[in-house]
VOBA-1610 file (N, C-alpha, C; in pm, whole numbers, padded with zeros to 5 digits, always signed):
BEGIN
Unk+09590+16400-02758Unk+09452+16333-02704Unk+09475+16198-02657Unk+09304+16211-02557Unk+09304+16035-02510Unk+09252+16001-02546Unk+09253+15815-02647Unk+09042+15778-02706Unk+09095+15665-02576Unk+08936+15618-02574Unk+08919+15536-02453Unk+08840+15416-02469Unk+08813+15286-02476Unk+08729+15205-02585Unk+08675+15142-02405Unk+08662+15120-02408Unk+08519+15004-02279Unk+08498+14902-02342Unk+08469+14792-02247Unk+08495+14624-02325Unk+08393+14591-02169Unk+08308+14530-02209Unk+08355+14385-02091Unk+08206+14377-02072Unk+08120+14461-02148Unk+07987+14436-02042Unk+07872+14332-02117Unk+07780+14252-02088Unk+07732+14125-02141Unk+07635+14155-02101Unk+07548+14036-02098Unk+07416+13986-02017Unk+07452+13881-01901Unk+07407+13924-01815Unk+07426+13843-01694Unk+07323+13855-01582Unk+07330+13742-01469Unk+07196+13702-01434Unk+07256+13825-01263Unk+07159+13824-01222Unk+07049+13930-01163Unk+07210+13861-01041Unk+07317+13875-00927Unk+07373+13904-00855Unk+07501+13771-00929Unk+07525+13852-01062Unk+07691+13782-01057Unk+07779+13918-01049Unk+07856+13868-01149Unk+07937+13985-01155Unk+08062+14007-01327Unk+08126+14124-01333Unk+08119+14169-01470Unk+08276+14338-01411Unk+08413+14255-01435Unk+08493+14397-01489Unk+08491+14421-01594Unk+08451+14537-01613Unk+08495+14638-01713Unk+08611+14726-01722Unk+08640+14751-01866Unk+08778+14794-01848Unk+08727+14917-01948Unk+08847+14985-01978Unk+08917+15136-02048Unk+08967+15141-02057Unk+09051+15119-02153Unk+09177+15077-02244Unk+09158+15231-02286Unk+09313+15333-02241Unk+09309+15469-02298Unk+09453+15438-02416Unk+09442+15497-02481Unk+09559+15526-02635Unk+09634+15648-02566Unk+09796+15638-02607Unk+09868+15798-02608Unk+09986+15727-02438Unk+10091+15825-02436Unk+10148+15731-02303Unk+10162+15841-02207Unk+10049+15884-02180Unk+10022+15990-02088Unk+09894+15999-02003Unk+09856+15832-01975Unk+09759+15807-01952Unk+09743+15848-01800Unk+09849+15860-01672Unk+09876+15864-01559Unk+09905+16005-01485Unk+09831+16083-01600Unk+09849+16226-01605Unk+09675+16287-01581Unk+09579+16179-01596Unk+09444+16143-01595Unk+09374+16082-01492Unk+09271+16185-01371Unk+09224+16088-01336Unk+09041+15986-01417Unk+08990+15931-01352Unk+08918+15858-01464Unk+08785+15867-01349Unk+08704+15849-01407Unk+08565+15844-01333Unk+08482+15728-01434Unk+08460+15629-01367Unk+08290+15598-01465Unk+08185+15635-01415Unk+08079+15620-01536Unk+07957+15689-01578Unk+07860+15539-01606Unk+07777+15588-01565Unk+07614+15555-01661Unk+07587+15568-01698Unk+07412+15526-01734Unk+07361+15635-01870Unk+07238+15472-01866Unk+07087+15462-01853Unk+06973+15402-01852Unk+06851+15486-01897Unk+06830+15413-02007Unk+06679+15502-02068Unk+06616+15574-01958Unk+06597+15689-02011Unk+06526+15778-01965Unk+06600+15853-01840Unk+06632+15802-01809Unk+06719+15842-01736Unk+06853+15959-01744Unk+06905+16099-01650Unk+07051+16066-01715Unk+07159+16054-01680Unk+07339+16075-01718Unk+07389+15971-01680Unk+07450+16019-01537Unk+07526+15893-01440Unk+07489+15902-01316Unk+07699+15850-01325Unk+07723+15980-01234Unk+07841+15956-01197Unk+07827+15799-01107Unk+07912+15710-01071Unk+07983+15604-01056Unk+08067+15595-00921Unk+08194+15657-00987Unk+08328+15640-00968Unk+08450+15670-00951Unk+08610+15671-00910Unk+08642+15799-00945Unk+08793+15752-00915Unk+08914+15781-00978Unk+09073+15728-00905Unk+09111+15801-00966Unk+09197+15863-00924Unk+09311+15962-00868Unk+09388+15914-01024Unk+09485+16018-01030Unk+09576+15995-01138Unk+09672+15885-01093Unk+09744+15810-00946Unk+09846+15716-00893Unk+09770+15640-00895Unk+09565+15644-00864Unk+09556+15509-00761Unk+09531+15537-00628Unk+09559+15641-00600Unk+09637+15590-00438Unk+09487+15668-00359Unk+09399+15730-00449Unk+09263+15784-00404Unk+09110+15660-00444Unk+09060+15665-00371Unk+08910+15648-00499Unk+08783+15710-00463Unk+08673+15726-00456Unk+08573+15778-00451Unk+08447+15689-00494Unk+08306+15690-00459Unk+08225+15619-00541Unk+08078+15643-00496Unk+08018+15679-00591Unk+07861+15661-00553Unk+07748+15587-00486Unk+07720+15651-00373Unk+07618+15556-00230Unk+07512+15433-00343Unk+07535+15435-00453Unk+07434+15349-00517Unk+07476+15197-00502Unk+07673+15250-00546Unk+07728+15199-00605Unk+07831+15135-00489Unk+07808+15181-00372Unk+07975+15111-00263Unk+07937+15029-00211Unk+08018+14948-00206Unk+08031+14797-00122Unk+08030+14698-00229Unk+07964+14754-00328Unk+07950+14665-00455Unk+08057+14678-00554Unk+08111+14806-00622Unk+08163+14805-00704Unk+08293+14854-00684Unk+08369+14823-00731Unk+08573+14869-00742Unk+08637+14858-00805Unk+08672+15037-00816Unk+08767+15077-00904Unk+08912+15077-00952Unk+09009+15053-01020Unk+09125+14979-00978Unk+09211+15075-01184Unk+09292+15069-01121Unk+09437+15104-01210Unk+09524+15037-01316Unk+09582+15016-01433Unk+09688+14978-01377Unk+09757+15058-01506Unk+09813+15174-01491Unk+09895+15256-01563Unk+09984+15161-01605Unk+10018+15078-01642Unk+10176+15069-01683Unk+10045+15007-01860Unk+09934+14963-01821Unk+09922+14866-01926Unk+09728+14963-02010Unk+09763+15091-01875Unk+09704+15234-02003Unk+09492+15160-01981Unk+09454+15121-01816Unk+09366+15079-01828Unk+09282+15075-01709Unk+09265+15042-01670Unk+09105+15096-01559Unk+09008+15068-01583Unk+08973+15008-01468Unk+08892+14870-01463Unk+08777+14911-01415Unk+08663+14850-01368Unk+08528+14873-01288Unk+08490+14773-01211Unk+08518+14630-01139Unk+08502+14496-01111Unk+08329+14557-01001Unk+08274+14452-01085Unk+08096+14492-01032Unk+08060+14343-01018Unk+08036+14374-00865Unk+07923+14251-00818Unk+07848+14247-00742Unk+07725+14133-00763Unk+07619+14166-00688Unk+07525+14210-00760Unk+07495+14243-00935Unk+07435+14308-01006Unk+07339+14272-01000Unk+07217+14398-00976Unk+07134+14427-01004Unk+07018+14451-01125Unk+06932+14431-01076Unk+06897+14447-01294Unk+06827+14605-01291Unk+06838+14675-01208Unk+06845+14808-01164Unk+07067+14891-01186Unk+07108+14787-01249Unk+07244+14808-01303Unk+07226+14770-01384Unk+07122+14794-01523Unk+07149+14768-01671Unk+07148+14928-01670Unk+07296+14939-01809Unk+07268+15059-01850Unk+07408+15044-01926Unk+07426+15169-02018Unk+07501+15193-02103Unk+07592+15228-02005Unk+07773+15192-02032Unk+07816+15235-01863Unk+07968+15283-01927Unk+08043+15377-01922Unk+08143+15534-02000Unk+08243+15585-01871Unk+08392+15509-01958Unk+08440+15595-01869Unk+08510+15759-01921Unk+08573+15850-01815Unk+08576+15935-01849Unk+08769+16019-01802Unk+08804+16043-01882Unk+08949+16064-01818Unk+08910+16248-01842Unk+08975+16254-01755Unk+08971+16447-01724Unk+09097+16494-01625Unk+09112+16624-01659Unk+09244+16710-01607Unk+09134+16854-01591Unk+09188+16925-01523Unk+09127+16996-01479Unk+09064+17097-01620Unk+09109+17133-01783Unk+09136+17214-01874Unk+09018+17085-01984Unk+09085+17010-01963Unk+09049+16835-02069Unk+08992+16709-02030Unk+08892+16597-02114Unk+08733+16544-02034Unk+08775+16466-02177Unk+08786+16371-02173Unk+08742+16248-02288Unk+08612+16104-02283Unk+08505+16071-02305Unk+08449+16041-02354Unk+08495+15881-02417Unk+08494+15736-02328Unk+08439+15692-02483Unk+08358+15604-02554Unk+08314+15481-02563Unk+08172+15522-02631Unk+08078+15456-02635Unk+08153+15344-02470Unk+08059+15368-02414Unk+08010+15150-02459Unk+08005+15056-02330Unk+07976+14927-02326Unk+07873+14925-02251Unk+07780+14842-02305Unk+07636+14758-02263Unk+07657+14707-02156Unk+07588+14668-02020Unk+07576+14575-01942Unk+07451+14575-01862Unk+07353+14462-01944Unk+07223+14366-01915Unk+07234+14293-01779Unk+07147+14315-01670Unk+07161+14248-01637Unk+06960+14233-01624Unk+06940+14054-01638Unk+06840+14007-01578Unk+06766+13929-01455Unk+06669+13938-01424Unk+06585+13837-01237Unk+06619+13802-01280
//
């Protein structure tokens, strides 16, 4: 199975940037597509971006299109979420999700707080 660990979240001022990392265990990382999600208090978990197994295809939610970029380095078993021009409404716990047709794994989350 896959173990996922997110990192990189912290307090940042509006307009700033952060890069989140999702590091996976195991030797089969390249067999999983990966998505990033976030959840703020009182709101449903929101899908943000996904990347295909090889990294050749990416998809973005309208809320983050043009500001966030998902990428992966399979040699390092890592997926990244580059977040630019952060806004207070981006404040949330951010989670990565590795998925196949019959399996899905979640990380523990990393907190991003954007101050006004």
